[in-house]
GUVEXLO-271469 format. One line per field, with one value per residue (C-alpha): x negated, y, z negated; residue in three letters. Coordinates in nm, 4 decimals. Layout:
// residues N
c1: [X; ...]
c2: [Y; ...]
c3: [Z; ...]
type: [ala; ...]
//
This chain:
// residues 174
c1: [0.9843; 1.1632; 1.0666; 1.0614; 1.4230; 1.5386; 1.4011; 1.5958; 1.4507; 1.4628; 1.1146; 0.8053; 0.7481; 0.4044; 0.4014; 0.1724; 0.1670; 0.3728; 0.3485; 0.6280; 0.9076; 1.1400; 1.4336; 1.5189; 1.6700; 1.5039; 1.5098; 1.3372; 1.0751; 1.0113; 0.9722; 0.7225; 0.5001; 0.5800; 0.7431; 0.4994; 0.4606; 0.0974; 0.1576; 0.4187; 0.2043; -0.0888; 0.1395; 0.2680; -0.0858; -0.1868; 0.1315; 0.1799; -0.1372; -0.3996; -0.5909; -0.8243; -1.0947; -1.1084; -1.2369; -0.9369; -0.6962; -0.8905; -0.8399; -0.4605; -0.2765; -0.1356; -0.4873; -0.4827; -0.7465; -1.0169; -0.9456; -0.5743; -0.6491; -0.8848; -0.6288; -0.3376; -0.5406; -0.6317; -0.2681; -0.1421; -0.4033; -0.3061; 0.0605; -0.0273; 0.0739; -0.2780; -0.5918; -0.9416; -1.1669; -1.5422; -1.6349; -1.8033; -2.0916; -2.1586; -2.0366; -2.0755; -1.7836; -1.4234; -1.1332; -0.7823; -0.5036; -0.1408; -0.0494; 0.2687; 0.4360; 0.3144; 0.4300; 0.7710; 0.8083; 0.8419; 1.2249; 1.2094; 0.9677; 1.1700; 1.4871; 1.3105; 1.1844; 1.5302; 1.7023; 1.4654; 1.4899; 1.8711; 1.8923; 1.5825; 1.3797; 1.0757; 0.7973; 0.9313; 1.0665; 1.4398; 1.4226; 1.1637; 1.3668; 1.6905; 1.5068; 1.3627; 1.7044; 1.8640; 1.5826; 1.5298; 1.4584; 1.2082; 1.0242; 1.0066; 0.8926; 0.6186; 0.4980; 0.4784; 0.3065; 0.0397; -0.0140; -0.0428; -0.2842; -0.4789; -0.4006; -0.5096; -0.3336; -0.1121; 0.2587; 0.3583; 0.1863; 0.0975; 0.3892; 0.3102; 0.4983; 0.7958; 0.6141; 0.3315; 0.5455; 0.7884; 1.0028; 1.3287; 1.2492; 1.4100; 1.7803; 1.8002; 1.9313; 2.0392]
c2: [2.0867; 2.0373; 2.1938; 2.0115; 2.1102; 1.8912; 1.5739; 1.3475; 1.3940; 1.0226; 1.0477; 1.2574; 1.3005; 1.4483; 1.7506; 1.6603; 1.8029; 1.5614; 1.4670; 1.5713; 1.3195; 1.1947; 1.2541; 1.3149; 0.9679; 0.7805; 0.4523; 0.6184; 0.7755; 0.4393; 0.2663; 0.5286; 0.4195; 0.0471; -0.0381; -0.3012; -0.6503; -0.6084; -0.3210; -0.5110; -0.8254; -0.6275; -0.4854; -0.8400; -0.9739; -0.6960; -0.7357; -1.1097; -1.2864; -1.0864; -0.9868; -0.6914; -0.7006; -0.6789; -1.0372; -1.1514; -1.0105; -1.1725; -1.5090; -1.4764; -1.7429; -1.4786; -1.4176; -1.0386; -0.9046; -0.6972; -0.3823; -0.3971; -0.4669; -0.1684; 0.0551; -0.0531; -0.0158; 0.3386; 0.4191; 0.2740; 0.4771; 0.7950; 0.7285; 0.7013; 0.3335; 0.1928; 0.3266; 0.2242; 0.2005; 0.1396; -0.1813; -0.1120; -0.3572; -0.2695; 0.0758; -0.0187; -0.2612; -0.1482; -0.2951; -0.2058; -0.1531; -0.0524; 0.2911; 0.3467; 0.4287; 0.0910; -0.1166; 0.0500; -0.1607; -0.4771; -0.4850; -0.4406; -0.7318; -0.9522; -0.8775; -0.9552; -1.2851; -1.3878; -1.2684; -1.4588; -1.7777; -1.7595; -1.6998; -1.8589; -2.1736; -2.0789; -2.2500; -2.1186; -2.3883; -2.3314; -2.3926; -2.1153; -1.8691; -1.9468; -1.9023; -1.5682; -1.4492; -1.5519; -1.3934; -1.0877; -0.8382; -1.0706; -1.1249; -0.7499; -0.6836; -0.9442; -0.7930; -0.4500; -0.5899; -0.7568; -0.4335; -0.2268; -0.4725; -0.5321; -0.9017; -1.0732; -1.4019; -1.4798; -1.4327; -1.6461; -1.9273; -1.9027; -2.0637; -2.3234; -2.3652; -2.6010; -2.8632; -2.8725; -2.9160; -3.2039; -3.0707; -2.8740; -2.5160; -2.2031; -2.2142; -2.5945; -2.5925; -2.2293]
c3: [0.3796; 0.0495; -0.2786; -0.6133; -0.6877; -0.3956; -0.5596; -0.7917; -1.1360; -1.2252; -1.3752; -1.3224; -0.9480; -0.8807; -0.6529; -0.3629; -0.0153; 0.1956; 0.5592; 0.7914; 0.7507; 1.0227; 0.7933; 0.4317; 0.3932; 0.1027; 0.3003; 0.5966; 0.3697; 0.1991; 0.5339; 0.6481; 0.3569; 0.3434; 0.6742; 0.7914; 0.6500; 0.5526; 0.3111; 0.1121; 0.1115; -0.0292; -0.2992; -0.3682; -0.4018; -0.6401; -0.8437; -0.8768; -0.7644; -0.9501; -0.6364; -0.6785; -0.4124; -0.0357; -0.0358; -0.2456; 0.0145; 0.2982; 0.1283; 0.1347; 0.3343; 0.5709; 0.7114; 0.7512; 0.9905; 0.8200; 1.0245; 0.9389; 0.5726; 0.5496; 0.7220; 0.4980; 0.1777; 0.2873; 0.3665; 0.0376; -0.1477; 0.0408; -0.0463; -0.4164; -0.4382; -0.4866; -0.6553; -0.5520; -0.8578; -0.8480; -1.0279; -1.3615; -1.3079; -0.9428; -0.8380; -0.4692; -0.5052; -0.5206; -0.7150; -0.6082; -0.8562; -0.8323; -0.9603; -1.1586; -0.8276; -0.7006; -0.9990; -0.9651; -0.6481; -0.8624; -0.8434; -0.4649; -0.4232; -0.6574; -0.4607; -0.1308; -0.2720; -0.3939; -0.0756; 0.1557; -0.0525; -0.0345; 0.3383; 0.4938; 0.4518; 0.2470; 0.0571; -0.2739; -0.5074; -0.5561; -0.9306; -0.9662; -0.7597; -0.9470; -1.2770; -1.1628; -1.0493; -1.3794; -1.5844; -1.3659; -1.6454; -1.8152; -1.4844; -1.4213; -1.7794; -1.7455; -1.4162; -1.5814; -1.8929; -1.6807; -1.4906; -1.8104; -1.9702; -1.6478; -1.6819; -1.3588; -1.4354; -1.1332; -1.2017; -0.9008; -0.7174; -0.3513; -0.1694; 0.0950; 0.4205; 0.3885; 0.5971; 0.3415; 0.0291; 0.0746; -0.2152; -0.2053; -0.1180; 0.0196; 0.0865; 0.0745; -0.2843; -0.3403]
type: [met; his; asp; ala; ser; asp; arg; cys; asn; leu; ser; his; val; pro; ala; lys; pro; lys; leu; glu; arg; arg; ser; gly; cys; pro; val; ser; ile; ser; leu; glu; met; leu; gly; asp; arg; trp; ser; leu; leu; ile; val; arg; asp; leu; met; val; arg; gly; tyr; arg; thr; phe; lys; asp; phe; gln; gly; ser; ser; glu; lys; ile; ala; thr; asn; ile; leu; ala; asp; arg; leu; lys; lys; leu; glu; ala; ala; gly; ile; val; asp; ala; glu; pro; glu; lys; thr; asp; arg; arg; arg; val; asn; tyr; arg; leu; thr; glu; lys; gly; ile; asp; leu; ala; pro; val; leu; leu; asp; leu; leu; ile; trp; ala; ala; lys; his; glu; glu; thr; gly; ala; pro; cys; ala; leu; ile; met; asp; met; glu; lys; asn; arg; glu; ala; val; leu; ser; glu; ala; arg; arg; arg; trp; gln; glu; arg; asp; leu; thr; pro; leu; leu; pro; glu; phe; lys; asn; lys; lys; glu; thr; gly; ser; lys; thr; gly; arg; glu; lys; leu]
//
């Protein structure tokens, strides 16, 4: 177990009791929280698609099973990446929202998007990806602004499979 003096003081790091970690490596610790595809896709959908409800996530093109979705939302909440907030008009319903810790993943998701589009065939239009890479700081600022203002307007479209698009996508033009 590490005390607060062992942490990098890059910004305020809340002191919470932590689970036993496999190692002290920051990459290993990150992967313990986010190391499956569903967790990062949930974060992506909250960050850039304006999703807020369980039903929104179920409608995603990746078709996450309800039991996995419920489990990942619980884990992301326990890790302090997502907050579950009761809806104001119907307190039985829950809206999910990224925490500051969650929105701090924006650069990671942007880098994954650019990396995959460079090295794999994707449904992402090359012009969009090249523009995002060139205007990285503006894209990250806009993601943070939308989070701060609770703006649910999607930042990115849902990308179709290459077969569905017919236009230049992924690494074809990069």
